[in-house]
C-alpha positions as CSV (number, residue, x, y, z in Angstrom):
1,M,6.1,189.1,-38.8
2,T,2.9,191.0,-37.9
3,N,2.6,193.4,-35.1
4,L,0.4,191.0,-33.1
5,E,3.0,188.2,-33.6
6,K,5.7,190.6,-32.2
7,I,3.6,191.2,-29.1
8,Q,3.0,187.5,-28.7
9,L,6.8,186.8,-29.0
10,C,7.4,189.6,-26.4
11,Q,5.0,187.8,-24.1
12,E,6.7,184.5,-24.6
13,I,10.1,186.0,-23.7
14,V,8.8,187.9,-20.7
15,D,7.2,184.6,-19.4
16,R,10.5,182.8,-19.7
17,I,12.5,185.6,-18.1
18,Q,10.2,185.8,-15.1
19,A,10.0,182.0,-14.7
20,E,13.8,181.8,-14.5
21,S,14.3,184.8,-12.1
22,R,11.8,184.3,-9.3
23,R,12.8,185.5,-5.8
24,P,11.0,185.3,-2.5
25,A,9.3,188.4,-1.2
26,C,7.1,189.4,1.7
27,Y,4.6,192.0,1.0
28,L,3.3,194.4,3.7
29,E,-0.1,195.7,4.7
30,F,-0.9,198.6,7.0
31,S,-3.7,199.4,9.4
32,K,-4.6,201.9,12.1
33,E,-4.7,199.1,14.7
34,P,-2.7,199.8,18.0
35,F,0.9,198.7,18.2
36,G,3.6,198.5,20.8
37,V,7.1,200.1,20.6
38,T,8.7,196.8,19.6
39,D,6.1,196.0,16.9
40,S,6.5,196.5,13.2
41,H,5.2,199.8,12.2
42,L,5.6,203.0,10.1
43,G,6.2,206.3,11.7
44,G,5.6,207.1,15.4
45,V,7.9,206.3,18.3
46,P,10.9,204.0,17.5
47,Y,12.2,201.3,19.7
48,V,15.4,202.6,21.3
49,P,17.4,200.4,23.7
50,H,18.2,201.8,27.2
51,D,21.8,202.8,26.1
52,K,21.0,204.2,22.7
53,Q,19.5,207.4,21.3
54,V,17.3,208.4,18.3
55,P,19.5,208.9,15.3
56,T,20.3,212.4,14.0
57,D,21.5,213.8,10.7
58,E,25.0,215.3,10.1
59,K,23.8,218.6,11.5
60,G,22.4,217.0,14.7
61,N,18.7,217.3,13.7
62,Q,16.4,214.5,14.8
63,L,15.5,212.0,12.2
64,W,12.0,210.5,12.0
65,L,11.2,206.9,12.1
66,C,10.1,205.9,8.6
67,A,9.7,202.1,9.2
68,Q,10.4,199.5,11.9
69,I,10.5,195.8,11.1
70,N,10.6,193.3,13.9
71,F,11.9,190.2,12.0
72,A,10.5,187.8,14.6
73,Q,7.0,188.9,13.6
74,M,7.3,188.2,9.8
75,P,7.3,184.9,7.9
76,R,10.7,183.3,7.4
77,L,12.3,184.9,4.3
78,D,15.5,183.4,2.9
79,G,18.6,185.4,3.7
80,F,16.8,187.7,6.1
81,P,17.2,187.7,9.9
82,D,14.6,185.8,11.9
83,R,15.0,188.1,14.9
84,G,16.0,191.6,15.8
85,I,14.6,195.0,14.7
86,F,15.5,196.9,11.6
87,Q,14.7,200.6,11.4
88,L,14.9,203.2,8.7
89,F,15.0,206.8,9.7
90,A,14.5,209.8,7.4
91,S,14.6,213.5,7.4
92,D,11.5,215.7,6.8
93,F,11.3,216.8,3.2
94,D,14.2,218.8,1.7
95,A,13.8,220.2,-1.8
96,D,17.5,219.4,-2.5
97,G,17.1,215.7,-1.6
98,G,13.7,214.3,-0.7
99,F,13.6,213.0,2.9
100,G,17.4,213.0,3.1
101,F,17.9,210.6,0.2
102,Y,20.1,212.7,-2.1
103,A,20.4,211.6,-5.7
104,G,23.9,210.3,-6.4
105,E,24.7,209.9,-2.7
106,C,22.5,207.0,-1.9
107,E,25.2,205.2,0.1
108,E,25.8,208.1,2.4
109,Q,23.7,207.9,5.5
110,N,23.7,211.6,6.3
111,G,20.1,212.7,6.0
112,W,18.8,209.2,6.8
113,K,19.9,206.2,8.8
114,A,19.5,202.4,8.8
115,V,19.7,200.8,12.2
116,Y,19.6,197.1,13.4
117,Y,19.3,195.8,16.9
118,E,19.9,192.0,17.0
119,E,18.5,191.7,20.5
120,V,15.2,193.2,21.6
121,D,15.0,194.2,25.2
122,G,11.4,193.7,26.5
123,T,12.0,196.0,29.5
124,V,12.2,199.0,27.2
125,T,9.0,201.1,27.4
126,E,7.3,203.3,24.8
127,A,7.4,206.2,27.3
128,E,11.1,205.8,27.7
129,C,11.6,205.8,23.9
130,A,9.3,208.8,23.4
131,A,11.2,210.8,26.0
132,K,14.3,210.4,23.8
133,M,12.7,212.2,20.9
134,A,13.8,215.9,20.7
135,V,10.5,216.7,19.0
136,P,7.5,214.3,19.8
137,W,5.8,212.8,16.8
138,E,2.4,214.2,18.0
139,E,3.7,217.7,18.3
140,A,5.2,217.7,14.9
141,S,2.0,216.2,13.5
142,K,0.1,219.4,14.3
143,K,2.2,221.0,11.5
144,N,1.9,217.9,9.3
145,M,-1.6,218.5,8.0
146,P,-2.7,216.3,5.2
147,R,-2.6,217.8,1.7
148,P,-3.9,216.2,-1.5
149,A,-1.1,215.2,-3.8
150,H,-2.5,217.4,-6.6
151,K,-2.1,220.5,-4.3
152,F,1.5,219.7,-3.6
153,D,3.7,222.7,-4.6
154,L,7.4,222.1,-4.7
155,K,8.0,225.9,-4.7
156,D,6.3,226.1,-1.2
157,I,8.9,223.5,0.1
158,E,11.8,225.3,-1.6
159,E,10.9,228.7,-0.1
160,G,10.1,227.4,3.4
161,R,6.3,228.0,3.3
162,A,5.2,224.4,3.6
163,D,4.5,222.6,6.8
164,L,6.5,219.6,8.0
165,W,6.3,216.7,5.5
166,R,7.4,213.3,6.8
167,I,7.6,209.9,5.2
168,P,5.1,208.4,6.2
169,A,2.5,211.0,7.0
170,H,0.8,208.9,9.6
171,P,1.9,206.1,12.0
172,L,0.5,202.7,10.9
173,K,0.8,199.2,12.1
174,I,2.6,196.8,9.7
175,S,1.4,193.2,9.1
176,F,2.9,190.7,6.8
177,R,1.5,188.6,4.0
178,P,2.7,185.1,3.3
179,V,6.0,184.9,1.3
180,V,5.5,184.7,-2.4
181,Q,7.7,184.4,-5.5
182,D,8.4,187.8,-6.9
183,V,9.2,188.4,-10.6
184,I,11.5,190.9,-12.3
185,G,10.0,194.1,-13.7
186,D,11.1,196.1,-16.8
187,N,12.8,198.9,-14.9
188,D,15.2,196.5,-13.1
189,F,18.7,197.1,-14.5
190,R,19.0,193.5,-15.7
191,F,15.7,193.4,-17.6
192,D,16.9,194.7,-21.0
193,D,19.9,192.4,-21.1
194,L,17.8,189.4,-20.1
195,F,15.2,190.3,-22.8
196,A,17.8,190.7,-25.5
197,A,19.4,187.3,-24.6
198,G,15.9,185.7,-24.7
199,L,15.1,187.2,-28.1
200,E,18.5,186.1,-29.5
201,R,17.7,182.5,-28.5
202,R,14.3,182.7,-30.0
203,L,15.0,184.9,-33.1
204,P,18.7,185.2,-33.7
205,G,19.8,188.5,-35.1
206,A,16.6,190.4,-34.3
207,D,16.8,193.9,-32.9
208,P,15.6,193.9,-29.3
209,E,14.3,197.4,-29.6
210,E,11.6,196.2,-32.0
211,F,10.2,193.7,-29.5
212,M,10.6,195.5,-26.1
213,P,7.2,195.9,-24.3
214,Y,7.6,199.7,-24.1
215,R,8.5,200.0,-27.8
216,L,5.7,197.9,-29.3
217,R,2.6,199.7,-30.7
218,D,-1.0,198.6,-30.4
219,E,-3.4,199.5,-33.2
220,T,-6.3,197.1,-32.8
221,D,-8.3,196.0,-29.8
222,E,-6.7,192.6,-29.9
223,E,-3.2,194.1,-29.9
224,R,-4.1,196.6,-27.1
225,E,-5.4,193.8,-24.9
226,A,-2.3,191.6,-25.6
227,L,0.1,194.4,-24.9
228,R,-1.8,195.5,-21.8
229,R,-1.3,192.0,-20.4
230,V,2.4,192.0,-20.9
231,R,2.9,195.5,-19.6
232,D,0.9,194.8,-16.5
233,Q,3.0,191.7,-16.0
234,I,6.3,193.6,-16.0
235,E,5.3,196.3,-13.6
236,S,6.6,195.5,-10.2
237,G,5.7,197.5,-7.1
238,G,4.2,197.3,-3.7
239,C,5.6,197.7,-0.2
240,K,7.8,194.7,0.6
241,L,11.0,193.1,1.8
242,G,12.8,190.9,-0.8
243,G,11.9,190.4,-4.4
244,Y,12.6,193.0,-7.0
245,A,12.8,196.8,-6.6
246,Y,10.6,199.2,-8.5
247,F,12.2,202.5,-9.2
248,E,10.0,205.5,-9.9
249,Q,12.7,206.8,-12.2
250,E,15.8,204.9,-13.4
251,D,17.3,202.0,-11.5
252,I,20.3,203.5,-9.6
253,R,22.4,200.4,-10.6
254,V,22.1,201.0,-14.4
255,D,25.6,201.1,-16.0
256,D,27.2,201.0,-12.5
257,E,29.1,197.8,-12.0
258,E,29.9,198.6,-8.4
259,R,26.3,199.3,-7.3
260,A,25.2,196.1,-9.1
261,A,26.5,194.2,-6.1
262,W,23.6,195.7,-4.1
263,D,21.4,192.9,-5.3
264,T,18.9,192.4,-2.5
265,L,15.9,194.5,-1.9
266,L,15.9,195.1,1.8
267,F,12.8,197.3,2.0
268,Q,10.5,199.1,-0.3
269,L,7.6,201.6,0.0
270,R,5.6,202.6,-3.0
271,D,2.4,204.5,-3.4
272,D,0.6,202.0,-5.6
273,F,-2.2,201.6,-3.1
274,T,-2.2,197.8,-3.3
275,D,-1.3,197.4,0.4
276,F,-4.1,199.4,2.0
277,P,-7.3,197.6,3.1
278,A,-10.1,199.1,0.9
279,G,-11.8,202.2,2.3
280,E,-9.7,202.3,5.5
281,F,-7.5,205.3,4.6
282,P,-9.3,208.3,3.1
283,E,-5.9,210.1,3.1
284,M,-4.0,207.2,1.4
285,D,-2.8,209.5,-1.3
286,L,-0.7,211.3,1.4
287,Y,1.2,208.2,2.5
288,L,4.3,209.1,0.5
289,G,3.1,212.5,-0.6
290,G,0.8,210.9,-3.1
291,F,3.6,209.6,-5.3
292,G,7.0,208.1,-5.3
293,A,9.0,205.0,-4.4
294,L,11.5,204.5,-1.6
295,N,14.1,201.7,-2.2
296,I,16.6,200.3,0.3
297,L,19.1,197.9,-1.2
298,I,21.8,195.7,0.5
299,R,24.5,193.3,-0.6
300,P,23.7,189.7,0.1
301,E,26.9,189.2,2.1
302,D,26.1,192.3,4.3
303,L,22.6,191.0,5.0
304,A,24.1,187.6,5.9
305,N,26.5,189.3,8.3
306,R,23.7,191.6,9.7
307,D,25.7,194.6,8.6
308,F,23.4,197.5,7.7
309,S,26.0,200.2,7.5
310,Q,26.5,200.0,3.8
311,V,23.0,199.9,2.4
312,L,21.8,202.1,-0.5
313,G,18.8,204.3,0.0
314,Y,16.9,206.0,-2.8
315,W,13.7,208.0,-3.1
316,A,12.2,209.5,-6.3
317,T,9.0,210.7,-7.7
318,S,7.7,210.5,-11.2
C-alpha cells in the first residue's frame, strides 16, 4: 500500500467514526454589547440571588465570574436545562494551578466553583449583586492590564511580580449560535480505540499506529493536501456547550475508567479565535492569556438531575 493510499484509508476511517459519533453542540460568540446581570456573559458582575453570596475559595478569597449561562436564552440543547442560570467561578492565576484548576484535582471545587440557580429572580439588581463583591471587577481591572501572550512570563507570576490575571480578561456578552452536530476529535480519549476498531473492520490485522493521522508522513504536495484535510477534520475546538471537548494537553479521562463517566461537555472555552467577530477585539489574544483550553465535564445523570456539585474542571496550556 502506498503512503497516499494509507492517507486515503485514514480519511475513510475518520469519516466513518465521525458520522457514527455526532453529538449536538451550541457554539458561543462574544461581543462588547451591553448586558444585564441575568444575561449570559463572561466576566463582570455575577447574578446572585437575594439570599446568596459570591463564592469564595477554601481560604475565603473571592472567586471571579468566568462565565454565566442563562439557559433560557440559548437554543434547546438535548439533555441541558431550558431555564435557570449556570455559573463558573475561578481564581486569579496561580502558578501551582492555573485559575484554581489544579492538575489531578479536577473534581475538587476549591479554587473554582460551579453554581446553578434553577429559578431566576427578576427583582435582583446589578447594583445589589455588585455590592456583594469583596473586590469590584472594575477596581481589579486597573491591575489587570492587557499583555500580549508572547510577553507572558510564568516566572513573574511565580515570584509575585505580575498583575492580577483573570479568566477572562474582559467582560463580554455571550450570544448563541444555532445547535449543530459536533464530531469527535483526535485528542478525545475514545478516538484511538474507535480508529483501531474501524481499521480492523477495513483491514484486519493492520497496525493502527501506521495509519493514525498524527503518524502518517507527507512527502508530496498531493499527500500534504490529503493529510491536511484529515488533520483539520479531527481538530475540535471552539467555545461551546455540548459536543466534544478539546484538551490542550491530554484528555483527563485517558486510562481512567472512573472519570470516563464524565461524558458530557458542559462548557468549554478555547483560544482558537473562531468565536470572535472579525476585527472587534484587538486584544483577543488576551482572552485566556493567549493560549489554553478550559473544559468543564459532567456526568449525563447529574446533568439530568441538575446536580452541578460533581463536575470536573480542567485548564491547561500548550
